[in-house]
mmCIF file of the N, C-alpha and C atoms, coordinates in Angstrom:
data_MODEL
# 
_entry.id   MODEL 
# 
loop_
_atom_site.group_PDB 
_atom_site.id 
_atom_site.type_symbol 
_atom_site.label_atom_id 
_atom_site.label_alt_id 
_atom_site.label_comp_id 
_atom_site.label_asym_id 
_atom_site.label_entity_id 
_atom_site.label_seq_id 
_atom_site.pdbx_PDB_ins_code 
_atom_site.Cartn_x 
_atom_site.Cartn_y 
_atom_site.Cartn_z 
_atom_site.occupancy 
_atom_site.B_iso_or_equiv 
_atom_site.pdbx_formal_charge 
_atom_site.auth_seq_id 
_atom_site.auth_comp_id 
_atom_site.auth_asym_id 
_atom_site.auth_atom_id 
_atom_site.pdbx_PDB_model_num 
ATOM 1   N N  . MET A 1 1  ? -5.396  -9.252  8.000   1.00 0.00 ? 1  MET A N  1 
ATOM 2   C CA . MET A 1 1  ? -4.485  -8.264  7.155   1.00 0.00 ? 1  MET A CA 1 
ATOM 3   C C  . MET A 1 1  ? -4.432  -8.952  5.886   1.00 0.00 ? 1  MET A C  1 
ATOM 4   N N  . PRO A 1 2  ? -5.271  -8.759  4.913   1.00 0.00 ? 2  PRO A N  1 
ATOM 5   C CA . PRO A 1 2  ? -5.267  -9.544  3.607   1.00 0.00 ? 2  PRO A CA 1 
ATOM 6   C C  . PRO A 1 2  ? -4.010  -8.965  2.737   1.00 0.00 ? 2  PRO A C  1 
ATOM 7   N N  . THR A 1 3  ? -3.378  -10.095 2.135   1.00 0.00 ? 3  THR A N  1 
ATOM 8   C CA . THR A 1 3  ? -2.290  -9.544  1.166   1.00 0.00 ? 3  THR A CA 1 
ATOM 9   C C  . THR A 1 3  ? -2.977  -9.658  -0.073  1.00 0.00 ? 3  THR A C  1 
ATOM 10  N N  . ILE A 1 4  ? -2.792  -8.311  -0.697  1.00 0.00 ? 4  ILE A N  1 
ATOM 11  C CA . ILE A 1 4  ? -3.372  -8.538  -2.380  1.00 0.00 ? 4  ILE A CA 1 
ATOM 12  C C  . ILE A 1 4  ? -2.654  -8.357  -3.350  1.00 0.00 ? 4  ILE A C  1 
ATOM 13  N N  . LEU A 1 5  ? -1.026  -8.157  -2.896  1.00 0.00 ? 5  LEU A N  1 
ATOM 14  C CA . LEU A 1 5  ? -0.037  -8.301  -4.142  1.00 0.00 ? 5  LEU A CA 1 
ATOM 15  C C  . LEU A 1 5  ? 1.143   -8.268  -3.404  1.00 0.00 ? 5  LEU A C  1 
ATOM 16  N N  . ARG A 1 6  ? 1.953   -9.179  -4.283  1.00 0.00 ? 6  ARG A N  1 
ATOM 17  C CA . ARG A 1 6  ? 3.354   -9.219  -3.935  1.00 0.00 ? 6  ARG A CA 1 
ATOM 18  C C  . ARG A 1 6  ? 4.240   -9.011  -5.196  1.00 0.00 ? 6  ARG A C  1 
ATOM 19  N N  . ILE A 1 7  ? 5.254   -8.322  -5.040  1.00 0.00 ? 7  ILE A N  1 
ATOM 20  C CA . ILE A 1 7  ? 6.115   -7.848  -5.884  1.00 0.00 ? 7  ILE A CA 1 
ATOM 21  C C  . ILE A 1 7  ? 7.600   -8.038  -5.263  1.00 0.00 ? 7  ILE A C  1 
ATOM 22  N N  . GLY A 1 8  ? 8.294   -9.275  -5.788  1.00 0.00 ? 8  GLY A N  1 
ATOM 23  C CA . GLY A 1 8  ? 9.806   -9.298  -5.158  1.00 0.00 ? 8  GLY A CA 1 
ATOM 24  C C  . GLY A 1 8  ? 9.309   -9.515  -3.587  1.00 0.00 ? 8  GLY A C  1 
ATOM 25  N N  . ASN A 1 9  ? 10.073  -8.752  -2.803  1.00 0.00 ? 9  ASN A N  1 
ATOM 26  C CA . ASN A 1 9  ? 10.038  -8.907  -1.508  1.00 0.00 ? 9  ASN A CA 1 
ATOM 27  C C  . ASN A 1 9  ? 9.045   -7.842  -0.950  1.00 0.00 ? 9  ASN A C  1 
ATOM 28  N N  . LEU A 1 10 ? 8.230   -7.139  -1.729  1.00 0.00 ? 10 LEU A N  1 
ATOM 29  C CA . LEU A 1 10 ? 7.138   -6.146  -1.287  1.00 0.00 ? 10 LEU A CA 1 
ATOM 30  C C  . LEU A 1 10 ? 5.907   -6.816  -1.094  1.00 0.00 ? 10 LEU A C  1 
ATOM 31  N N  . ARG A 1 11 ? 5.060   -6.725  0.149   1.00 0.00 ? 11 ARG A N  1 
ATOM 32  C CA . ARG A 1 11 ? 3.932   -7.272  0.454   1.00 0.00 ? 11 ARG A CA 1 
ATOM 33  C C  . ARG A 1 11 ? 2.904   -5.848  0.505   1.00 0.00 ? 11 ARG A C  1 
ATOM 34  N N  . PHE A 1 12 ? 2.055   -5.984  -0.436  1.00 0.00 ? 12 PHE A N  1 
ATOM 35  C CA . PHE A 1 12 ? 0.839   -4.979  -0.390  1.00 0.00 ? 12 PHE A CA 1 
ATOM 36  C C  . PHE A 1 12 ? -0.225  -5.528  0.245   1.00 0.00 ? 12 PHE A C  1 
ATOM 37  N N  . HIS A 1 13 ? -0.814  -4.811  1.301   1.00 0.00 ? 13 HIS A N  1 
ATOM 38  C CA . HIS A 1 13 ? -1.829  -5.317  2.271   1.00 0.00 ? 13 HIS A CA 1 
ATOM 39  C C  . HIS A 1 13 ? -2.592  -4.104  2.930   1.00 0.00 ? 13 HIS A C  1 
ATOM 40  N N  . PHE A 1 14 ? -3.810  -4.479  3.397   1.00 0.00 ? 14 PHE A N  1 
ATOM 41  C CA . PHE A 1 14 ? -4.549  -3.713  4.181   1.00 0.00 ? 14 PHE A CA 1 
ATOM 42  C C  . PHE A 1 14 ? -4.732  -4.300  5.767   1.00 0.00 ? 14 PHE A C  1 
ATOM 43  N N  . TYR A 1 15 ? -5.026  -3.120  6.557   1.00 0.00 ? 15 TYR A N  1 
ATOM 44  C CA . TYR A 1 15 ? -5.424  -3.814  7.926   1.00 0.00 ? 15 TYR A CA 1 
ATOM 45  C C  . TYR A 1 15 ? -7.076  -3.665  7.876   1.00 0.00 ? 15 TYR A C  1 
ATOM 46  N N  . SER A 1 16 ? -7.498  -4.605  8.565   1.00 0.00 ? 16 SER A N  1 
ATOM 47  C CA . SER A 1 16 ? -9.107  -4.753  8.593   1.00 0.00 ? 16 SER A CA 1 
ATOM 48  C C  . SER A 1 16 ? -9.778  -3.692  9.237   1.00 0.00 ? 16 SER A C  1 
ATOM 49  N N  . ASP A 1 17 ? -9.112  -2.964  10.130  1.00 0.00 ? 17 ASP A N  1 
ATOM 50  C CA . ASP A 1 17 ? -9.843  -2.067  10.938  1.00 0.00 ? 17 ASP A CA 1 
ATOM 51  C C  . ASP A 1 17 ? -9.745  -0.360  10.539  1.00 0.00 ? 17 ASP A C  1 
ATOM 52  N N  . GLU A 1 18 ? -9.387  -0.198  9.352   1.00 0.00 ? 18 GLU A N  1 
ATOM 53  C CA . GLU A 1 18 ? -9.002  1.118   8.747   1.00 0.00 ? 18 GLU A CA 1 
ATOM 54  C C  . GLU A 1 18 ? -10.114 1.511   7.594   1.00 0.00 ? 18 GLU A C  1 
ATOM 55  N N  . GLY A 1 19 ? -11.187 1.049   7.562   1.00 0.00 ? 19 GLY A N  1 
ATOM 56  C CA . GLY A 1 19 ? -11.998 1.389   6.588   1.00 0.00 ? 19 GLY A CA 1 
ATOM 57  C C  . GLY A 1 19 ? -12.787 2.652   6.638   1.00 0.00 ? 19 GLY A C  1 
ATOM 58  N N  . ASN A 1 20 ? -12.380 3.536   7.710   1.00 0.00 ? 20 ASN A N  1 
ATOM 59  C CA . ASN A 1 20 ? -13.065 4.824   7.882   1.00 0.00 ? 20 ASN A CA 1 
ATOM 60  C C  . ASN A 1 20 ? -11.890 5.746   7.445   1.00 0.00 ? 20 ASN A C  1 
ATOM 61  N N  . GLU A 1 21 ? -10.597 5.224   6.972   1.00 0.00 ? 21 GLU A N  1 
ATOM 62  C CA . GLU A 1 21 ? -9.667  6.219   6.230   1.00 0.00 ? 21 GLU A CA 1 
ATOM 63  C C  . GLU A 1 21 ? -9.861  6.264   4.870   1.00 0.00 ? 21 GLU A C  1 
ATOM 64  N N  . PRO A 1 22 ? -9.385  7.098   4.020   1.00 0.00 ? 22 PRO A N  1 
ATOM 65  C CA . PRO A 1 22 ? -9.308  7.363   2.655   1.00 0.00 ? 22 PRO A CA 1 
ATOM 66  C C  . PRO A 1 22 ? -8.581  5.919   2.077   1.00 0.00 ? 22 PRO A C  1 
ATOM 67  N N  . PRO A 1 23 ? -8.888  5.733   0.770   1.00 0.00 ? 23 PRO A N  1 
ATOM 68  C CA . PRO A 1 23 ? -8.270  4.432   0.179   1.00 0.00 ? 23 PRO A CA 1 
ATOM 69  C C  . PRO A 1 23 ? -6.762  4.717   0.376   1.00 0.00 ? 23 PRO A C  1 
ATOM 70  N N  . HIS A 1 24 ? -6.160  3.557   0.774   1.00 0.00 ? 24 HIS A N  1 
ATOM 71  C CA . HIS A 1 24 ? -4.518  3.521   0.981   1.00 0.00 ? 24 HIS A CA 1 
ATOM 72  C C  . HIS A 1 24 ? -4.224  2.100   0.998   1.00 0.00 ? 24 HIS A C  1 
ATOM 73  N N  . ILE A 1 25 ? -2.919  2.045   0.799   1.00 0.00 ? 25 ILE A N  1 
ATOM 74  C CA . ILE A 1 25 ? -2.292  0.485   0.879   1.00 0.00 ? 25 ILE A CA 1 
ATOM 75  C C  . ILE A 1 25 ? -0.865  0.682   1.922   1.00 0.00 ? 25 ILE A C  1 
ATOM 76  N N  . HIS A 1 26 ? -0.937  -0.437  2.533   1.00 0.00 ? 26 HIS A N  1 
ATOM 77  C CA . HIS A 1 26 ? 0.575   -0.576  3.281   1.00 0.00 ? 26 HIS A CA 1 
ATOM 78  C C  . HIS A 1 26 ? 1.251   -1.504  2.590   1.00 0.00 ? 26 HIS A C  1 
ATOM 79  N N  . VAL A 1 27 ? 2.774   -1.323  2.530   1.00 0.00 ? 27 VAL A N  1 
ATOM 80  C CA . VAL A 1 27 ? 3.628   -1.969  1.900   1.00 0.00 ? 27 VAL A CA 1 
ATOM 81  C C  . VAL A 1 27 ? 4.694   -2.426  2.786   1.00 0.00 ? 27 VAL A C  1 
ATOM 82  N N  . SER A 1 28 ? 4.935   -3.874  3.195   1.00 0.00 ? 28 SER A N  1 
ATOM 83  C CA . SER A 1 28 ? 5.973   -4.223  4.052   1.00 0.00 ? 28 SER A CA 1 
ATOM 84  C C  . SER A 1 28 ? 6.986   -4.890  3.266   1.00 0.00 ? 28 SER A C  1 
ATOM 85  N N  . THR A 1 29 ? 8.271   -4.683  3.826   1.00 0.00 ? 29 THR A N  1 
ATOM 86  C CA . THR A 1 29 ? 9.478   -5.371  3.356   1.00 0.00 ? 29 THR A CA 1 
ATOM 87  C C  . THR A 1 29 ? 10.158  -5.999  4.696   1.00 0.00 ? 29 THR A C  1 
ATOM 88  N N  . SER A 1 30 ? 11.006  -6.869  4.533   1.00 0.00 ? 30 SER A N  1 
ATOM 89  C CA . SER A 1 30 ? 11.585  -7.427  5.708   1.00 0.00 ? 30 SER A CA 1 
ATOM 90  C C  . SER A 1 30 ? 12.315  -6.226  6.460   1.00 0.00 ? 30 SER A C  1 
ATOM 91  N N  . ASP A 1 31 ? 12.497  -5.102  6.063   1.00 0.00 ? 31 ASP A N  1 
ATOM 92  C CA . ASP A 1 31 ? 13.176  -4.015  6.782   1.00 0.00 ? 31 ASP A CA 1 
ATOM 93  C C  . ASP A 1 31 ? 12.228  -2.990  7.440   1.00 0.00 ? 31 ASP A C  1 
ATOM 94  N N  . GLY A 1 32 ? 10.978  -2.915  6.918   1.00 0.00 ? 32 GLY A N  1 
ATOM 95  C CA . GLY A 1 32 ? 10.175  -1.907  7.232   1.00 0.00 ? 32 GLY A CA 1 
ATOM 96  C C  . GLY A 1 32 ? 8.726   -2.081  6.752   1.00 0.00 ? 32 GLY A C  1 
ATOM 97  N N  . GLU A 1 33 ? 8.116   -0.888  6.714   1.00 0.00 ? 33 GLU A N  1 
ATOM 98  C CA . GLU A 1 33 ? 6.618   -0.629  6.176   1.00 0.00 ? 33 GLU A CA 1 
ATOM 99  C C  . GLU A 1 33 ? 6.438   0.709   5.927   1.00 0.00 ? 33 GLU A C  1 
ATOM 100 N N  . CYS A 1 34 ? 5.581   1.045   4.879   1.00 0.00 ? 34 CYS A N  1 
ATOM 101 C CA . CYS A 1 34 ? 5.122   2.370   4.514   1.00 0.00 ? 34 CYS A CA 1 
ATOM 102 C C  . CYS A 1 34 ? 3.674   2.227   4.167   1.00 0.00 ? 34 CYS A C  1 
ATOM 103 N N  . LYS A 1 35 ? 3.062   3.306   4.029   1.00 0.00 ? 35 LYS A N  1 
ATOM 104 C CA . LYS A 1 35 ? 1.599   3.529   3.755   1.00 0.00 ? 35 LYS A CA 1 
ATOM 105 C C  . LYS A 1 35 ? 1.475   4.586   2.680   1.00 0.00 ? 35 LYS A C  1 
ATOM 106 N N  . TYR A 1 36 ? 0.597   4.348   1.585   1.00 0.00 ? 36 TYR A N  1 
ATOM 107 C CA . TYR A 1 36 ? 0.568   5.396   0.565   1.00 0.00 ? 36 TYR A CA 1 
ATOM 108 C C  . TYR A 1 36 ? -1.108  5.448   0.561   1.00 0.00 ? 36 TYR A C  1 
ATOM 109 N N  . TRP A 1 37 ? -1.449  6.899   0.540   1.00 0.00 ? 37 TRP A N  1 
ATOM 110 C CA . TRP A 1 37 ? -2.913  7.171   0.016   1.00 0.00 ? 37 TRP A CA 1 
ATOM 111 C C  . TRP A 1 37 ? -2.976  7.127   -1.427  1.00 0.00 ? 37 TRP A C  1 
ATOM 112 N N  . LEU A 1 38 ? -4.051  6.620   -1.768  1.00 0.00 ? 38 LEU A N  1 
ATOM 113 C CA . LEU A 1 38 ? -4.289  6.141   -3.326  1.00 0.00 ? 38 LEU A CA 1 
ATOM 114 C C  . LEU A 1 38 ? -5.001  7.426   -4.113  1.00 0.00 ? 38 LEU A C  1 
ATOM 115 N N  . GLN A 1 39 ? -5.534  8.086   -3.386  1.00 0.00 ? 39 GLN A N  1 
ATOM 116 C CA . GLN A 1 39 ? -6.287  9.268   -4.246  1.00 0.00 ? 39 GLN A CA 1 
ATOM 117 C C  . GLN A 1 39 ? -6.063  10.585  -3.588  1.00 0.00 ? 39 GLN A C  1 
ATOM 118 N N  . PRO A 1 40 ? -5.305  11.341  -3.850  1.00 0.00 ? 40 PRO A N  1 
ATOM 119 C CA . PRO A 1 40 ? -4.017  11.218  -4.793  1.00 0.00 ? 40 PRO A CA 1 
ATOM 120 C C  . PRO A 1 40 ? -2.915  10.244  -4.112  1.00 0.00 ? 40 PRO A C  1 
ATOM 121 N N  . ILE A 1 41 ? -1.981  9.713   -4.993  1.00 0.00 ? 41 ILE A N  1 
ATOM 122 C CA . ILE A 1 41 ? -0.957  9.099   -4.467  1.00 0.00 ? 41 ILE A CA 1 
ATOM 123 C C  . ILE A 1 41 ? -0.128  9.892   -3.834  1.00 0.00 ? 41 ILE A C  1 
ATOM 124 N N  . ARG A 1 42 ? 0.076   9.463   -2.452  1.00 0.00 ? 42 ARG A N  1 
ATOM 125 C CA . ARG A 1 42 ? 1.125   10.468  -1.719  1.00 0.00 ? 42 ARG A CA 1 
ATOM 126 C C  . ARG A 1 42 ? 1.485   9.444   -0.460  1.00 0.00 ? 42 ARG A C  1 
ATOM 127 N N  . LEU A 1 43 ? 2.743   9.509   -0.124  1.00 0.00 ? 43 LEU A N  1 
ATOM 128 C CA . LEU A 1 43 ? 3.264   8.818   1.260   1.00 0.00 ? 43 LEU A CA 1 
ATOM 129 C C  . LEU A 1 43 ? 2.611   9.382   2.333   1.00 0.00 ? 43 LEU A C  1 
ATOM 130 N N  . ALA A 1 44 ? 1.996   8.264   2.996   1.00 0.00 ? 44 ALA A N  1 
ATOM 131 C CA . ALA A 1 44 ? 1.253   8.631   4.318   1.00 0.00 ? 44 ALA A CA 1 
ATOM 132 C C  . ALA A 1 44 ? 2.187   8.463   5.482   1.00 0.00 ? 44 ALA A C  1 
ATOM 133 N N  . GLY A 1 45 ? 3.136   7.450   5.445   1.00 0.00 ? 45 GLY A N  1 
ATOM 134 C CA . GLY A 1 45 ? 4.049   7.176   6.506   1.00 0.00 ? 45 GLY A CA 1 
ATOM 135 C C  . GLY A 1 45 ? 5.071   6.099   6.096   1.00 0.00 ? 45 GLY A C  1 
ATOM 136 N N  . ASN A 1 46 ? 6.010   6.221   7.090   1.00 0.00 ? 46 ASN A N  1 
ATOM 137 C CA . ASN A 1 46 ? 7.245   5.324   6.666   1.00 0.00 ? 46 ASN A CA 1 
ATOM 138 C C  . ASN A 1 46 ? 7.838   4.864   7.949   1.00 0.00 ? 46 ASN A C  1 
ATOM 139 N N  . ILE A 1 47 ? 8.197   3.715   8.164   1.00 0.00 ? 47 ILE A N  1 
ATOM 140 C CA . ILE A 1 47 ? 8.905   3.274   9.329   1.00 0.00 ? 47 ILE A CA 1 
ATOM 141 C C  . ILE A 1 47 ? 10.086  2.396   8.514   1.00 0.00 ? 47 ILE A C  1 
ATOM 142 N N  . ASN A 1 48 ? 11.260  3.142   8.920   1.00 0.00 ? 48 ASN A N  1 
ATOM 143 C CA . ASN A 1 48 ? 12.531  2.330   8.423   1.00 0.00 ? 48 ASN A CA 1 
ATOM 144 C C  . ASN A 1 48 ? 12.874  1.845   7.119   1.00 0.00 ? 48 ASN A C  1 
ATOM 145 N N  . LEU A 1 49 ? 12.139  2.669   6.158   1.00 0.00 ? 49 LEU A N  1 
ATOM 146 C CA . LEU A 1 49 ? 12.639  2.374   4.759   1.00 0.00 ? 49 LEU A CA 1 
ATOM 147 C C  . LEU A 1 49 ? 13.538  3.495   4.266   1.00 0.00 ? 49 LEU A C  1 
ATOM 148 N N  . ARG A 1 50 ? 14.399  3.278   3.433   1.00 0.00 ? 50 ARG A N  1 
ATOM 149 C CA . ARG A 1 50 ? 15.419  4.074   2.806   1.00 0.00 ? 50 ARG A CA 1 
ATOM 150 C C  . ARG A 1 50 ? 14.698  4.898   1.579   1.00 0.00 ? 50 ARG A C  1 
ATOM 151 N N  . PRO A 1 51 ? 14.976  5.952   1.253   1.00 0.00 ? 51 PRO A N  1 
ATOM 152 C CA . PRO A 1 51 ? 14.580  6.736   0.191   1.00 0.00 ? 51 PRO A CA 1 
ATOM 153 C C  . PRO A 1 51 ? 14.378  5.966   -0.997  1.00 0.00 ? 51 PRO A C  1 
ATOM 154 N N  . HIS A 1 52 ? 15.393  5.117   -1.433  1.00 0.00 ? 52 HIS A N  1 
ATOM 155 C CA . HIS A 1 52 ? 15.400  4.712   -2.742  1.00 0.00 ? 52 HIS A CA 1 
ATOM 156 C C  . HIS A 1 52 ? 14.437  3.380   -2.648  1.00 0.00 ? 52 HIS A C  1 
ATOM 157 N N  . GLU A 1 53 ? 14.040  2.926   -1.507  1.00 0.00 ? 53 GLU A N  1 
ATOM 158 C CA . GLU A 1 53 ? 13.136  1.731   -1.370  1.00 0.00 ? 53 GLU A CA 1 
ATOM 159 C C  . GLU A 1 53 ? 11.669  2.496   -1.505  1.00 0.00 ? 53 GLU A C  1 
ATOM 160 N N  . ILE A 1 54 ? 11.546  3.663   -0.880  1.00 0.00 ? 54 ILE A N  1 
ATOM 161 C CA . ILE A 1 54 ? 10.262  4.395   -1.155  1.00 0.00 ? 54 ILE A CA 1 
ATOM 162 C C  . ILE A 1 54 ? 10.012  4.682   -2.561  1.00 0.00 ? 54 ILE A C  1 
ATOM 163 N N  . ARG A 1 55 ? 11.164  5.103   -3.349  1.00 0.00 ? 55 ARG A N  1 
ATOM 164 C CA . ARG A 1 55 ? 10.655  5.411   -4.624  1.00 0.00 ? 55 ARG A CA 1 
ATOM 165 C C  . ARG A 1 55 ? 10.295  4.281   -5.417  1.00 0.00 ? 55 ARG A C  1 
ATOM 166 N N  . GLU A 1 56 ? 10.950  3.080   -5.207  1.00 0.00 ? 56 GLU A N  1 
ATOM 167 C CA . GLU A 1 56 ? 10.671  1.804   -5.813  1.00 0.00 ? 56 GLU A CA 1 
ATOM 168 C C  . GLU A 1 56 ? 9.216   1.497   -5.602  1.00 0.00 ? 56 GLU A C  1 
ATOM 169 N N  . ILE A 1 57 ? 8.884   1.581   -4.167  1.00 0.00 ? 57 ILE A N  1 
ATOM 170 C CA . ILE A 1 57 ? 7.466   1.217   -3.870  1.00 0.00 ? 57 ILE A CA 1 
ATOM 171 C C  . ILE A 1 57 ? 6.446   2.038   -4.646  1.00 0.00 ? 57 ILE A C  1 
ATOM 172 N N  . GLU A 1 58 ? 6.884   3.655   -4.628  1.00 0.00 ? 58 GLU A N  1 
ATOM 173 C CA . GLU A 1 58 ? 6.102   4.242   -5.086  1.00 0.00 ? 58 GLU A CA 1 
ATOM 174 C C  . GLU A 1 58 ? 5.682   4.028   -6.639  1.00 0.00 ? 58 GLU A C  1 
ATOM 175 N N  . LYS A 1 59 ? 6.807   3.734   -7.373  1.00 0.00 ? 59 LYS A N  1 
ATOM 176 C CA . LYS A 1 59 ? 6.650   3.172   -8.793  1.00 0.00 ? 59 LYS A CA 1 
ATOM 177 C C  . LYS A 1 59 ? 5.623   2.297   -8.957  1.00 0.00 ? 59 LYS A C  1 
ATOM 178 N N  . HIS A 1 60 ? 5.837   1.074   -7.976  1.00 0.00 ? 60 HIS A N  1 
ATOM 179 C CA . HIS A 1 60 ? 4.745   0.035   -8.171  1.00 0.00 ? 60 HIS A CA 1 
ATOM 180 C C  . HIS A 1 60 ? 3.465   0.380   -7.893  1.00 0.00 ? 60 HIS A C  1 
ATOM 181 N N  . VAL A 1 61 ? 3.153   1.357   -6.861  1.00 0.00 ? 61 VAL A N  1 
ATOM 182 C CA . VAL A 1 61 ? 1.907   1.722   -6.457  1.00 0.00 ? 61 VAL A CA 1 
ATOM 183 C C  . VAL A 1 61 ? 1.290   2.630   -7.738  1.00 0.00 ? 61 VAL A C  1 
ATOM 184 N N  . TYR A 1 62 ? 2.065   3.500   -8.472  1.00 0.00 ? 62 TYR A N  1 
ATOM 185 C CA . TYR A 1 62 ? 1.412   3.861   -9.649  1.00 0.00 ? 62 TYR A CA 1 
ATOM 186 C C  . TYR A 1 62 ? 1.129   3.081   -10.514 1.00 0.00 ? 62 TYR A C  1 
ATOM 187 N N  . GLU A 1 63 ? 1.994   2.064   -10.836 1.00 0.00 ? 63 GLU A N  1 
ATOM 188 C CA . GLU A 1 63 ? 1.602   1.032   -11.996 1.00 0.00 ? 63 GLU A CA 1 
ATOM 189 C C  . GLU A 1 63 ? 0.506   0.100   -11.505 1.00 0.00 ? 63 GLU A C  1 
ATOM 190 N N  . ASN A 1 64 ? 0.119   -0.238  -10.261 1.00 0.00 ? 64 ASN A N  1 
ATOM 191 C CA . ASN A 1 64 ? -0.947  -0.898  -10.057 1.00 0.00 ? 64 ASN A CA 1 
ATOM 192 C C  . ASN A 1 64 ? -1.829  -0.224  -9.402  1.00 0.00 ? 64 ASN A C  1 
ATOM 193 N N  . LEU A 1 65 ? -2.195  1.083   -9.503  1.00 0.00 ? 65 LEU A N  1 
ATOM 194 C CA . LEU A 1 65 ? -3.106  1.736   -8.911  1.00 0.00 ? 65 LEU A CA 1 
ATOM 195 C C  . LEU A 1 65 ? -4.665  1.375   -9.087  1.00 0.00 ? 65 LEU A C  1 
ATOM 196 N N  . ASN A 1 66 ? -4.958  1.103   -10.390 1.00 0.00 ? 66 ASN A N  1 
ATOM 197 C CA . ASN A 1 66 ? -6.355  0.620   -10.621 1.00 0.00 ? 66 ASN A CA 1 
ATOM 198 C C  . ASN A 1 66 ? -6.737  -0.709  -9.794  1.00 0.00 ? 66 ASN A C  1 
ATOM 199 N N  . PHE A 1 67 ? -5.677  -1.658  -9.697  1.00 0.00 ? 67 PHE A N  1 
ATOM 200 C CA . PHE A 1 67 ? -6.003  -2.950  -9.101  1.00 0.00 ? 67 PHE A CA 1 
ATOM 201 C C  . PHE A 1 67 ? -6.140  -2.828  -7.573  1.00 0.00 ? 67 PHE A C  1 
ATOM 202 N N  . LEU A 1 68 ? -5.214  -1.658  -7.080  1.00 0.00 ? 68 LEU A N  1 
ATOM 203 C CA . LEU A 1 68 ? -5.204  -1.587  -5.566  1.00 0.00 ? 68 LEU A CA 1 
ATOM 204 C C  . LEU A 1 68 ? -6.498  -0.671  -5.121  1.00 0.00 ? 68 LEU A C  1 
ATOM 205 N N  . ILE A 1 69 ? -6.971  0.181   -5.890  1.00 0.00 ? 69 ILE A N  1 
ATOM 206 C CA . ILE A 1 69 ? -8.186  0.802   -5.512  1.00 0.00 ? 69 ILE A CA 1 
ATOM 207 C C  . ILE A 1 69 ? -9.356  -0.310  -5.609  1.00 0.00 ? 69 ILE A C  1 
ATOM 208 N N  . LEU A 1 70 ? -9.303  -0.987  -6.722  1.00 0.00 ? 70 LEU A N  1 
ATOM 209 C CA . LEU A 1 70 ? -10.581 -2.197  -6.702  1.00 0.00 ? 70 LEU A CA 1 
ATOM 210 C C  . LEU A 1 70 ? -10.394 -2.959  -5.674  1.00 0.00 ? 70 LEU A C  1 
ATOM 211 N N  . LYS A 1 71 ? -9.129  -3.431  -5.311  1.00 0.00 ? 71 LYS A N  1 
ATOM 212 C CA . LYS A 1 71 ? -9.137  -4.150  -4.112  1.00 0.00 ? 71 LYS A CA 1 
ATOM 213 C C  . LYS A 1 71 ? -9.387  -3.684  -2.670  1.00 0.00 ? 71 LYS A C  1 
ATOM 214 N N  . TYR A 1 72 ? -9.068  -2.321  -2.473  1.00 0.00 ? 72 TYR A N  1 
ATOM 215 C CA . TYR A 1 72 ? -9.563  -1.674  -1.304  1.00 0.00 ? 72 TYR A CA 1 
ATOM 216 C C  . TYR A 1 72 ? -10.924 -1.551  -1.341  1.00 0.00 ? 72 TYR A C  1 
ATOM 217 N N  . ASN A 1 73 ? -11.617 -1.069  -2.219  1.00 0.00 ? 73 ASN A N  1 
ATOM 218 C CA . ASN A 1 73 ? -13.118 -1.147  -2.329  1.00 0.00 ? 73 ASN A CA 1 
ATOM 219 C C  . ASN A 1 73 ? -13.752 -2.211  -2.194  1.00 0.00 ? 73 ASN A C  1 
ATOM 220 N N  . GLU A 1 74 ? -13.284 -3.366  -2.704  1.00 0.00 ? 74 GLU A N  1 
ATOM 221 C CA . GLU A 1 74 ? -14.136 -4.664  -2.687  1.00 0.00 ? 74 GLU A CA 1 
ATOM 222 C C  . GLU A 1 74 ? -13.733 -5.228  -1.006  1.00 0.00 ? 74 GLU A C  1 
ATOM 223 N N  . TYR A 1 75 ? -12.634 -4.866  -0.551  1.00 0.00 ? 75 TYR A N  1 
ATOM 224 C CA . TYR A 1 75 ? -12.503 -5.451  0.970   1.00 0.00 ? 75 TYR A CA 1 
ATOM 225 C C  . TYR A 1 75 ? -13.137 -4.509  1.994   1.00 0.00 ? 75 TYR A C  1 
ATOM 226 N N  . HIS A 1 76 ? -13.276 -3.282  1.579   1.00 0.00 ? 76 HIS A N  1 
ATOM 227 C CA . HIS A 1 76 ? -13.671 -2.266  2.867   1.00 0.00 ? 76 HIS A CA 1 
ATOM 228 C C  . HIS A 1 76 ? -15.348 -2.005  2.516   1.00 0.00 ? 76 HIS A C  1 
ATOM 229 N N  . THR A 1 77 ? -15.933 -2.782  1.632   1.00 0.00 ? 77 THR A N  1 
ATOM 230 C CA . THR A 1 77 ? -17.372 -2.477  1.269   1.00 0.00 ? 77 THR A CA 1 
ATOM 231 C C  . THR A 1 77 ? -18.237 -3.886  1.597   1.00 0.00 ? 77 THR A C  1 
ATOM 232 N N  . LYS A 1 78 ? -17.323 -4.845  2.282   1.00 0.00 ? 78 LYS A N  1 
ATOM 233 C CA . LYS A 1 78 ? -18.069 -6.139  2.732   1.00 0.00 ? 78 LYS A CA 1 
ATOM 234 C C  . LYS A 1 78 ? -19.199 -5.896  3.646   1.00 0.00 ? 78 LYS A C  1 
# 
């Protein structure tokens, strides 16, 4: 589960066995985790995160979209 980005207490990462899914990112905090599809950006799942946390994470996904897609493609085309 490689971590590709950290912003504050947010950890952006992939799981190694999900290469058959569309590009996405998992974001973990000490309280929970969510998953975002990257093309188009939309929340795919949420475990124990509050709406304001989801909004903050989504803002970071938008701000770092090109980097996240690049890293997703690099990792899953090995």
